[in-house]
KEMI-812630 format. One record per residue: x, y, z of N, C-alpha, C, O in turn; residue number from 1. Coordinates in steps of 0.05 Angstrom, whole numbers, plus 32768, in hexadecimal, padded with zeros to 4 digits. Layout:
# KEMI-812630
{lumro {X Y Z} {X Y Z} {X Y Z} {X Y Z} NUM}
...
//
This chain:
# KEMI-812630
{lumro {8A6F 84A1 87B3} {8A81 84A9 879F} {8A88 8490 8794} {8A8F 847E 87A3} 1}
{lumro {8A87 848F 8772} {8A94 8478 8769} {8AAE 8481 8757} {8AAE 8496 874B} 2}
{lumro {8AC1 8472 8756} {8AD6 8475 874B} {8AD8 8466 8736} {8AD1 844E 8736} 3}
{lumro {8AE1 8473 8720} {8AE5 8464 8703} {8AFE 8458 86FF} {8B12 8464 8706} 4}
{lumro {8B01 8441 86F5} {8B1C 8435 86F2} {8B32 8448 86EB} {8B26 845D 86E7} 5}
{lumro {8B4A 844B 86E7} {8B59 8456 86DF} {8B60 8452 86BF} {8B63 843D 86B2} 6}
{lumro {8B62 846A 86B6} {8B6A 846A 869B} {8B87 845B 8693} {8B9B 845F 86A1} 7}
{lumro {8B88 844C 867E} {8BA7 843F 8680} {8BA9 843F 8660} {8BB4 842D 8655} 8}
{lumro {8BA0 844F 8656} {8BA6 8450 8635} {8BC3 8458 8631} {8BCD 844E 861C} 9}
{lumro {8BD2 8464 863F} {8BEA 846D 863B} {8BFE 8457 8643} {8C13 8459 8636} 10}
{lumro {8BFD 8448 8651} {8C0B 842E 865A} {8C0E 841A 8643} {8BFB 8414 8634} 11}
{lumro {8C2A 840C 8643} {8C2B 83F9 8637} {8C23 83DE 863F} {8C17 83CF 8630} 12}
{lumro {8C29 83D9 8658} {8C22 83C3 8666} {8C08 83C7 866F} {8C06 83DC 867C} 13}
{lumro {8BF0 83B8 866B} {8BD1 83B9 8674} {8BD5 83B1 8692} {8BC5 83BE 86A0} 14}
{lumro {8BE6 839F 86A0} {8BE7 8397 86BB} {8BFB 83A7 86CC} {8BFF 839E 86E3} 15}
{lumro {8C07 83BD 86C6} {8C15 83CC 86D3} {8C08 83E4 86DE} {8BFE 83F5 86D0} 16}
{lumro {8C0A 83E4 86FB} {8BF7 83F4 870C} {8C0C 8400 8721} {8C1E 83F5 872E} 17}
{lumro {8C06 8417 8721} {8C13 8420 8740} {8C04 841B 8755} {8BEC 8416 8753} 18}
{lumro {8C10 841C 876C} {8BFF 8416 8789} {8BE7 8420 878C} {8BD3 8414 8795} 19}
{lumro {8BE8 8439 8784} {8BD3 844E 8787} {8BB8 8449 8776} {8BA1 844F 877A} 20}
{lumro {8BC6 843B 8760} {8BAD 8439 8745} {8B9F 841A 874C} {8B88 8414 8746} 21}
{lumro {8BB3 840B 875A} {8BA7 83EB 8766} {8B93 83F1 877B} {8B80 83E2 877C} 22}
{lumro {8B93 8405 878B} {8B83 8407 87A3} {8B68 8418 8797} {8B53 8417 87A3} 23}
{lumro {8B6C 8424 8783} {8B54 8432 8778} {8B44 8422 8769} {8B2C 8426 8769} 24}
{lumro {8B50 840C 875A} {8B46 83F7 8747} {8B3B 83E5 875E} {8B24 83E0 875A} 25}
{lumro {8B44 83DC 8772} {8B34 83C9 8780} {8B1E 83D3 878F} {8B0A 83C4 8792} 26}
{lumro {8B1E 83EF 8799} {8B0B 83FD 87A4} {8AF0 8400 8793} {8AD9 83FE 879A} 27}
{lumro {8AFC 8407 8777} {8AEA 8406 8761} {8AD6 83EB 875E} {8ABD 83EC 875E} 28}
{lumro {8AE5 83D6 875D} {8ADA 83BD 8755} {8ACA 83B5 876F} {8AB6 83A6 876C} 29}
{lumro {8AD2 83BD 8788} {8AC2 83B6 879E} {8AA4 83C0 87A5} {8A90 83B4 87AE} 30}
{lumro {8AAA 83DD 879E} {8A8C 83EF 879E} {8A82 83E4 878A} {8A6C 83DC 8791} 31}
{lumro {8A87 83E0 8773} {8A78 83D7 875A} {8A68 83BE 8763} {8A4F 83BB 8761} 32}
{lumro {8A7C 83AA 876E} {8A6A 8394 8777} {8A5C 8394 878A} {8A4A 8383 878A} 33}
{lumro {8A5E 83A3 879C} {8A4B 83AA 87B7} {8A30 83BA 87AB} {8A19 83B4 87B2} 34}
{lumro {8A34 83CA 879B} {8A1D 83D8 8786} {8A0D 83C2 8778} {89F5 83BE 877C} 35}
{lumro {8A1B 83B3 8769} {8A0B 8398 875F} {89FB 8387 876F} {89E4 837F 876A} 36}
{lumro {8A0B 8382 8788} {89FA 836F 879F} {89E4 837F 87AC} {89D2 8372 87B7} 37}
{lumro {89E4 8397 87AD} {89CD 83A7 87B9} {89B7 83A8 87A7} {89A0 83A6 87AF} 38}
{lumro {89C0 83AA 878B} {89AD 83AF 8778} {899C 8395 8774} {8983 8393 8773} 39}
{lumro {89AE 8380 8772} {89A3 8364 8770} {898D 835C 878A} {8977 8352 8786} 40}
{lumro {899A 8362 87A8} {8987 835F 87B9} {8968 8375 87B7} {8952 836E 87BF} 41}
{lumro {8970 838B 87AD} {8958 839B 87A6} {893F 8392 8795} {8928 8396 879A} 42}
{lumro {894B 8384 877B} {8940 8377 8768} {8935 8361 8770} {8922 835C 8761} 43}
{lumro {8939 8351 8780} {8933 8339 8792} {891F 8341 87A6} {890C 8331 87A9} 44}
{lumro {891F 8353 87B2} {8911 835E 87C7} {88F0 8368 87BA} {88D9 8362 87C2} 45}
{lumro {88FB 8379 87A4} {88E2 8380 8792} {88D5 8370 8783} {88BE 8376 877E} 46}
{lumro {88E0 8357 8777} {88CB 8340 876B} {88C1 8330 8781} {88AD 8322 877C} 47}
{lumro {88CD 8330 8799} {88BF 831E 87B1} {88A4 832E 87BE} {8890 8323 87C8} 48}
{lumro {88A7 834C 87BA} {8893 8359 87C2} {887F 835E 87AD} {8869 8366 87B4} 49}
{lumro {8885 835C 8791} {8870 8358 877F} {885E 8340 877C} {8846 8340 8776} 50}
{lumro {8873 8325 8784} {8862 8314 8786} {8852 830C 87A2} {883F 82FC 87A4} 51}
{lumro {885B 8319 87B3} {8848 8319 87D0} {8831 832B 87CC} {881C 8326 87D6} 52}
{lumro {8835 833F 87BD} {881B 8350 87B8} {8806 8347 87A5} {87EE 834B 87A7} 53}
{lumro {8814 8338 8791} {87FE 832A 877E} {87F2 8310 878A} {87DB 8309 8784} 54}
{lumro {8801 8303 879A} {87F1 82F0 87AD} {87DD 82FD 87BC} {87C6 82F5 87BD} 55}
{lumro {87E5 8311 87C9} {87CE 8319 87E0} {87BC 8322 87CD} {87A7 8317 87D1} 56}
{lumro {87B9 8334 87B6} {87A5 833C 87A9} {8792 8322 879D} {8779 8321 879A} 57}
{lumro {87A1 8311 8798} {8793 82F6 878B} {8781 82EE 87A2} {8768 82EE 879E} 58}
{lumro {878C 82E7 87B9} {8781 82D9 87CA} {8769 82EA 87D9} {8757 82DE 87E4} 59}
{lumro {876A 8309 87DA} {8756 8317 87E1} {873D 8317 87C9} {8725 8317 87CF} 60}
{lumro {8746 8317 87B3} {8731 8314 879E} {8722 82F8 87A0} {870B 82F6 879A} 61}
{lumro {872F 82E7 87A7} {8729 82C4 87A5} {8712 82C6 87C1} {86FD 82BA 87C1} 62}
{lumro {871A 82D5 87D5} {8708 82D3 87EF} {86F1 82E6 87E6} {86D9 82DE 87E7} 63}
{lumro {86F5 82FC 87DE} {86E4 8309 87D8} {86CB 82FE 87C2} {86B3 8306 87C2} 64}
{lumro {86D8 82E6 87AF} {86C3 82DB 87A0} {86B5 82C7 87AE} {869D 82C3 87AA} 65}
{lumro {86C3 82BB 87BF} {86BA 829D 87CE} {86A1 82B1 87E5} {868B 82A8 87EA} 66}
{lumro {86A9 82CA 87EE} {868E 82D9 87FF} {8677 82E0 87EB} {8660 82E5 87F3} 67}
{lumro {867E 82E1 87D2} {8668 82E9 87C4} {8656 82D1 87BC} {863E 82D3 87BC} 68}
{lumro {8665 82B9 87B5} {865C 829F 87B2} {8645 8297 87C9} {862E 828D 87C5} 69}
{lumro {8651 829D 87DE} {8648 8292 87FD} {862C 82A1 87F9} {8616 8296 87F6} 70}
{lumro {8632 82B9 87FA} {861B 82D0 87FB} {8605 82C7 87EF} {85F1 82C3 87FC} 71}
{lumro {8607 82C1 87D0} {85EE 82BC 87BA} {85E9 829C 87C2} {85D3 8294 87BB} 72}
{lumro {85F6 828E 87CE} {85EB 8275 87D6} {85DB 8272 87EA} {85CA 8261 87ED} 73}
{lumro {85E4 8289 87FD} {85CE 828B 8812} {85B7 8298 8810} {85A5 8292 8820} 74}
{lumro {85B4 82AC 87FD} {859E 82B5 87F5} {8589 82A9 87E5} {8572 82B0 87E2} 75}
{lumro {8599 8291 87D8} {8584 827A 87CF} {8577 8265 87E3} {8564 8256 87DD} 76}
{lumro {8581 8266 87F6} {8578 8250 8808} {8559 8259 880E} {8554 8270 8816} 77}
{lumro {8544 8244 8809} {8529 8247 8813} {8527 8236 882D} {8537 8226 8834} 78}
{lumro {850E 823E 883B} {8508 8231 8850} {84FB 8218 884E} {84EE 8211 8862} 79}
{lumro {84FC 8205 8835} {84F4 81EE 8834} {84D9 81EF 882F} {84CF 8205 882A} 80}
{lumro {84CD 81DD 882F} {84B2 81D5 8828} {849B 81DB 8839} {849D 81D4 8851} 81}
{lumro {8485 81E8 8833} {8470 81F0 8844} {8458 81E2 883B} {8443 81E6 8847} 82}
{lumro {8459 81D3 882A} {843C 81C9 8821} {8436 81AC 882B} {8435 8199 881C} 83}
{lumro {8434 81AC 8845} {842F 8194 885B} {8417 8189 884F} {8405 8195 8843} 84}
{lumro {841C 8169 8857} {8402 8159 8847} {83F1 8151 8865} {83FD 8143 8876} 85}
{lumro {83D9 8159 8869} {83CA 8158 887E} {83BA 813F 887F} {83B5 8134 8895} 86}
{lumro {83B2 8135 8869} {839D 8121 8867} {83B2 8103 8867} {83C4 80FE 8856} 87}
{lumro {83AB 80F4 887E} {83B9 80DA 8880} {83B2 80C7 886E} {83C1 80B3 8870} 88}
{lumro {83A1 80C6 885C} {839F 80B7 8842} {83AD 80C0 882E} {83B0 80B0 881C} 89}
{lumro {83B9 80DA 882B} {83C7 80E3 8818} {83E9 80D9 8814} {83F7 80D6 8827} 90}
{lumro {83F1 80D5 87FC} {8411 80CD 87FD} {841F 80E5 8807} {8417 80FC 8805} 91}
{lumro {8433 80DB 8811} {8446 80F0 8821} {843E 80FC 883B} {844A 8110 8843} 92}
{lumro {842B 80F1 8848} {8422 80F4 8866} {8436 80EC 887C} {843E 80D5 887F} 93}
{lumro {843D 8103 888A} {844F 80FC 889E} {843A 8109 88B7} {842F 811F 88B8} 94}
{lumro {8439 80F2 88CA} {8432 80FD 88E4} {843F 810C 88F7} {8456 8106 88FE} 95}
{lumro {8436 811D 8900} {8442 8129 8912} {844A 8122 892B} {8437 811C 8939} 96}
{lumro {8460 8120 8936} {8467 8112 894C} {8462 8121 896A} {846A 8138 8970} 97}
{lumro {8455 8111 897B} {8453 8124 8991} {8460 8123 89A7} {8465 810B 89A8} 98}
{lumro {846B 812C 89B8} {847B 8125 89CC} {846B 8112 89E2} {8453 8114 89E9} 99}
{lumro {847E 8100 89E9} {8475 80EE 8A02} {8481 80F4 8A17} {8493 8104 8A17} 100}
{lumro {847A 80E6 8A2E} {848D 80EA 8A48} {849D 80CE 8A4A} {8494 80B7 8A46} 101}
{lumro {84B5 80D7 8A51} {84CA 80C1 8A53} {84D0 80BF 8A75} {84D5 80D2 8A84} 102}
{lumro {84D0 80A6 8A7B} {84D9 80A3 8A9A} {84F7 8094 8A99} {84FC 8081 8A8A} 103}
{lumro {850A 809F 8AAB} {8520 8097 8AA8} {8524 8083 8AC2} {851D 8089 8AD9} 104}
{lumro {852E 806C 8ABB} {852E 8059 8AD2} {854C 8056 8AD4} {855A 8052 8AC0} 105}
{lumro {8556 8058 8AEE} {8573 805A 8AF2} {8576 804B 8B0F} {856A 8050 8B24} 106}
{lumro {858B 8037 8B09} {8590 8026 8B25} {85AA 8038 8B34} {85BE 8040 8B29} 107}
{lumro {85A4 803B 8B48} {85B7 8051 8B5D} {85CC 8037 8B66} {85E5 803B 8B65} 108}
{lumro {85C5 8024 8B6C} {85D5 8008 8B74} {85D5 7FF8 8B62} {85C1 7FEA 8B5E} 109}
{lumro {85E8 7FF6 8B54} {85E1 7FD9 8B41} {85EC 7FC2 8B53} {85FE 7FC3 8B64} 110}
{lumro {85DD 7FAD 8B4A} {85E6 7F92 8B5C} {8601 7F8A 8B57} {860A 7F8B 8B40} 111}
{lumro {860D 7F82 8B6A} {862B 7F7C 8B6A} {862C 7F5E 8B61} {861A 7F4F 8B68} 112}
{lumro {8641 7F54 8B50} {863D 7F38 8B46} {864E 7F2B 8B64} {865E 7F36 8B73} 113}
{lumro {8641 7F10 8B64} {864F 7F01 8B7B} {866B 7EF6 8B71} {8672 7EED 8B5C} 114}
{lumro {867A 7EFB 8B89} {869A 7EF6 8B7D} {86A0 7ED7 8B70} {86B1 7ED5 8B5F} 115}
{lumro {8692 7EC3 8B79} {8698 7EA6 8B74} {868D 7EA5 8B55} {8698 7E95 8B45} 116}
{lumro {867B 7EB3 8B4D} {8671 7EAE 8B30} {8675 7EC6 8B1F} {8673 7EDD 8B27} 117}
{lumro {867B 7EBD 8B01} {8683 7ED5 8AF1} {8666 7ED5 8AE2} {8657 7EC1 8AE0} 118}
{lumro {8662 7EF0 8AD8} {864A 7EF4 8ACD} {864A 7EEC 8AB4} {865D 7EEE 8AA5} 119}
{lumro {862B 7EDF 8AAC} {862F 7ECE 8A8E} {860F 7EDE 8A82} {85FC 7EEB 8A8B} 120}
{lumro {8619 7ED3 8A65} {85FB 7EDE 8A58} {85E3 7ECE 8A65} {85CF 7EDB 8A6B} 121}
{lumro {85E6 7EB5 8A68} {85CE 7EAB 8A78} {85C2 7EB3 8A8D} {85AA 7EAF 8A91} 122}
{lumro {85D2 7EC0 8A9E} {85C2 7ECD 8AB8} {85B7 7EE5 8AB8} {85AC 7EEE 8ACC} 123}
{lumro {85B8 7EF3 8A9C} {85AA 7F09 8A96} {858D 7F09 8A96} {8584 7EF2 8A91} 124}
{lumro {8579 7F1C 8A9A} {8565 7F1C 8A9C} {8550 7F1E 8A84} {854B 7F34 8A79} 125}
{lumro {8540 7F03 8A7A} {853A 7F05 8A65} {8526 7F21 8A5B} {8517 7F2E 8A69} 126}
{lumro {852B 7F23 8A42} {8518 7F3D 8A39} {8501 7F2D 8A31} {8501 7F16 8A28} 127}
{lumro {84EA 7F41 8A38} {84CF 7F37 8A2F} {84C1 7F20 8A38} {84AC 7F18 8A2F} 128}
{lumro {84D5 7F12 8A53} {84CD 7EFB 8A5A} {84D2 7EDE 8A44} {84C7 7EC8 8A46} 129}
{lumro {84E2 7EE6 8A33} {84E9 7ED1 8A22} {8506 7ECE 8A29} {8517 7EE0 8A27} 130}
{lumro {8509 7EB1 8A32} {8526 7EA7 8A3A} {853B 7EAA 8A26} {8552 7EA3 8A2A} 131}
//
């Protein structure tokens, strides 16, 4: 229930109020301020909701667009070239590599260095017999 401010058209002093009138005016002002505050909060929430809903719709539309672009790109991918050159004398010939056997050499117990000597590059075994 809202109270209207008291009608003071008959009084000569605009500030003259009775104690009961003063309480009624104060209640009217407090209720009006509370209503304005609630309305301001509602407007702020409504604006925030509109912004969030707009951003959500925009992001969903962008996601759908990215899905369509990716789908169409995936459909345009081909399997590569199938025109193999089989003549070794022709340009662009690539020989088919055949797998070969590989032997693994592993040292179970590596040689231990002598405590009095520091290992150096000169002590290494030469590669291909070249020192």
